[in-house]
C-alpha positions as CSV (number, residue, x, y, z in Angstrom):
1,M,89.7,86.7,128.9
2,L,91.1,87.8,125.6
3,T,90.6,85.9,122.4
4,S,93.3,85.6,119.6
5,I,91.6,88.4,117.6
6,D,91.3,90.6,120.8
7,L,95.1,90.2,121.3
8,S,95.8,91.0,117.7
9,S,93.6,94.1,117.9
10,L,95.5,95.3,121.0
11,V,98.8,94.9,119.2
12,I,97.5,96.7,116.1
13,D,96.0,99.5,118.2
14,N,99.4,99.9,120.0
15,L,101.3,99.9,116.7
16,C,98.9,102.5,115.2
17,D,99.5,104.7,118.3
18,R,103.2,104.4,118.1
19,A,103.3,105.0,114.3
20,S,101.2,108.1,114.6
21,G,103.2,111.1,113.4
22,K,105.9,109.0,111.9
23,N,106.6,107.9,108.3
24,T,105.1,104.5,109.1
25,A,102.0,102.7,107.8
26,V,100.1,99.9,109.5
27,A,98.1,97.4,107.4
28,C,96.2,94.4,108.9
29,F,94.1,91.4,107.8
30,Y,92.1,89.0,109.8
31,F,91.6,85.4,108.4
32,D,88.4,83.6,109.1
33,F,88.0,79.8,108.6
34,A,84.4,80.3,107.5
35,A,85.5,82.5,104.6
36,Q,88.4,80.5,103.3
37,K,87.0,80.5,99.7
38,E,86.7,84.3,99.6
39,Q,90.0,85.0,101.4
40,S,92.5,84.1,98.7
41,C,96.1,85.3,98.7
42,T,95.2,87.9,96.0
43,S,92.3,89.3,97.9
44,M,94.3,89.4,101.2
45,L,97.3,91.2,99.7
46,G,94.9,93.5,97.7
47,A,93.4,94.5,101.0
48,L,96.8,95.3,102.5
49,L,97.7,97.2,99.3
50,K,94.6,99.4,99.7
51,Q,95.5,100.2,103.3
52,G,99.1,100.9,102.3
53,V,98.2,103.2,99.4
54,G,95.7,105.0,101.7
55,G,98.5,106.1,104.0
56,L,100.5,107.7,101.2
57,R,100.3,111.4,100.3
58,E,100.9,110.4,96.6
59,V,100.2,107.2,94.8
60,P,103.5,105.8,93.5
61,E,104.0,106.0,89.7
62,E,104.4,102.2,89.5
63,I,100.9,101.7,90.9
64,M,99.3,104.3,88.7
65,K,100.9,102.7,85.6
66,A,99.8,99.2,86.7
67,Y,96.2,100.2,87.0
68,E,96.3,102.1,83.7
69,D,97.7,99.0,82.0
70,Q,94.9,96.9,83.5
71,K,92.3,99.3,82.1
72,M,93.7,98.9,78.6
73,V,92.8,95.2,78.6
74,I,89.5,94.4,76.9
75,G,86.8,94.4,79.6
76,G,89.4,95.3,82.2
77,R,90.6,92.9,84.8
78,A,91.7,92.8,88.4
79,P,95.4,93.0,89.1
80,R,97.2,89.6,89.2
81,L,99.0,88.3,92.3
82,S,102.4,89.2,90.8
83,D,101.2,92.7,90.0
84,I,99.9,93.2,93.6
85,V,103.2,92.0,95.0
86,K,105.1,94.5,92.9
87,M,102.8,97.3,94.0
88,L,103.2,96.3,97.7
89,Q,106.9,96.4,97.2
90,A,106.6,99.9,95.8
91,T,104.4,101.2,98.6
92,S,106.5,99.7,101.4
93,S,109.6,101.1,99.9
94,K,108.1,104.6,100.1
95,K,107.1,104.3,103.8
96,R,108.0,101.9,106.5
97,T,105.3,99.4,106.7
98,L,104.0,97.2,109.5
99,I,101.9,94.2,108.3
100,C,99.7,92.4,110.8
101,I,98.0,89.1,110.0
102,D,95.7,87.4,112.4
103,A,94.9,83.6,112.4
104,L,97.2,82.7,109.5
105,D,96.4,79.0,110.2
106,E,92.8,79.7,109.1
107,C,94.0,80.6,105.6
108,A,93.5,77.7,103.2
109,A,96.8,75.8,102.8
110,E,97.1,76.5,99.0
111,H,96.6,80.2,99.6
112,R,99.0,80.2,102.6
113,V,101.9,78.9,100.5
114,K,101.4,81.7,98.0
115,L,101.0,84.3,100.7
116,L,104.2,83.4,102.6
117,D,106.1,83.4,99.3
118,S,104.7,86.8,98.4
119,L,105.6,88.2,101.8
120,R,109.1,86.9,101.4
121,Q,109.4,88.8,98.1
122,I,108.1,92.0,99.7
123,L,110.6,91.7,102.5
124,Q,113.5,91.1,100.1
125,K,112.7,94.4,98.3
126,S,111.6,96.3,101.4
127,P,113.9,95.3,104.3
128,D,112.3,97.9,106.6
129,T,109.0,96.2,106.4
130,R,108.0,94.3,109.6
131,I,105.5,91.5,109.9
132,F,103.4,90.3,112.9
133,V,101.5,87.0,112.5
134,T,99.3,85.0,114.8
135,G,98.4,81.3,114.3
136,R,98.4,77.8,115.7
137,P,101.7,76.0,116.3
138,H,101.4,73.6,113.4
139,I,102.2,76.3,110.9
140,Q,105.4,77.5,112.6
141,D,107.7,75.3,110.6
142,E,106.0,76.4,107.4
143,I,106.6,80.0,108.2
144,G,110.3,79.3,109.1
145,R,110.8,77.5,105.8
146,R,109.2,80.1,103.5
147,I,110.3,83.3,105.2
148,S,114.0,83.4,106.0
149,G,115.5,85.8,108.5
150,R,115.1,86.6,112.2
151,V,112.0,85.0,113.6
152,T,110.9,85.5,117.2
153,T,108.2,83.2,118.6
154,M,106.1,84.1,121.6
155,R,103.7,81.5,123.1
156,I,100.6,82.9,124.9
157,V,99.1,80.6,127.6
158,P,96.0,81.7,129.6
159,N,96.1,81.8,133.4
160,R,93.5,79.5,135.0
161,I,92.6,82.2,137.6
162,D,92.1,84.8,134.8
163,V,89.7,82.4,133.0
164,I,87.7,81.8,136.2
165,E,87.4,85.5,136.9
166,Y,86.3,86.2,133.4
167,L,83.6,83.5,133.6
168,R,82.4,84.8,137.0
169,A,82.1,88.3,135.5
170,R,80.0,87.0,132.6
171,L,77.8,84.9,134.9
172,N,77.1,88.0,137.0
173,E,75.9,89.7,133.9
174,D,73.3,87.1,133.3
175,T,69.8,88.7,133.0
176,N,68.1,85.5,134.2
177,P,70.2,84.4,137.3
178,D,67.4,82.0,138.4
179,A,68.0,79.8,135.4
180,M,71.3,78.5,137.0
181,D,71.7,76.9,140.3
182,S,74.9,76.8,142.3
183,S,75.7,73.2,141.2
184,L,75.7,74.2,137.5
185,E,77.7,77.3,138.1
186,A,80.3,75.2,139.9
187,D,80.5,72.8,137.0
188,I,81.0,75.7,134.6
189,L,83.7,77.2,136.6
190,K,85.5,73.8,136.8
191,K,85.1,72.4,133.4
192,I,85.4,75.4,131.0
193,P,88.7,76.6,132.3
194,E,90.2,73.1,131.8
195,D,89.0,72.9,128.2
196,I,89.8,76.5,127.3
197,S,93.3,76.3,128.8
198,E,94.2,73.3,126.7
199,M,92.6,74.7,123.5
200,Y,93.8,78.3,123.9
201,V,97.5,77.3,124.0
202,E,96.9,76.1,120.4
203,V,95.0,79.1,119.3
204,A,97.1,82.0,120.7
205,T,100.6,81.2,119.7
206,F,102.3,84.3,118.3
207,W,105.0,84.8,115.7
208,K,106.7,88.1,115.4
209,L,108.6,88.0,112.1
210,F,111.5,90.4,112.2
211,Q,111.3,93.3,114.7
212,V,107.9,94.9,114.8
213,I,108.8,98.5,115.9
214,R,111.8,99.8,117.8
C-alpha cells in the first residue's frame, strides 16, 4: 500500500521523466510535522529556489544582483522572504516550472499562510508555473481562498482488498513467523484495514493547482 509520500514521489518521478529534454524544471519539497520549527516558509521556498536555479544554464541577473547586495550588508545575511519570492519569479519566468509540495497540512499554520501567499505572487508573475500539492481535507478551503484560479481536487481512497494484500505480503516477510499464531494474524487482517481506510482518506487527499503538465 502506498503512503502519501510514496504517491507524491511517483508523481514527481513521472513529472521528471516527462520534463526531460524540455525547457521545464521540477522542484519539490516534503513537509514533516516533526520538523515544523525548521521548515519555515523562507527555508522551504529557499529549497525550491536552489532546485530551480540548479536547472538553469545561467543564473538570472536578478538573482546574482540580489546575492551581491546581501554580501554588502555587514556580516552578510540570508535572503529575506520577499527577496526569495522575487528570485523564484525570475527563475520560473526563464523556464517553465513545476512545483510539488507534499503534506502541506504538516506545515505550521503561520508558515502556511505566508507560503500560499508567496505561491500566489509567483503564479501572478509566472502564469506558466504549475503547482501540485498534497494535504488533508481541512486545508482545502484555505488553499482556495489564498490561491485564485483553476483548482482541481482529487480524492484518493485506499481499496480494502489492496490493504489486506499489502499486509499479507508484509506478514510473509516476517523473519520470525512462529511469533504469530493464526488468531493474531486474523485480527491484524481485520482491524488494521478498517483503521487505515478511515485514516488514509484524510491523509491522501490531493490538490492539483492549475494544470500540472499537458
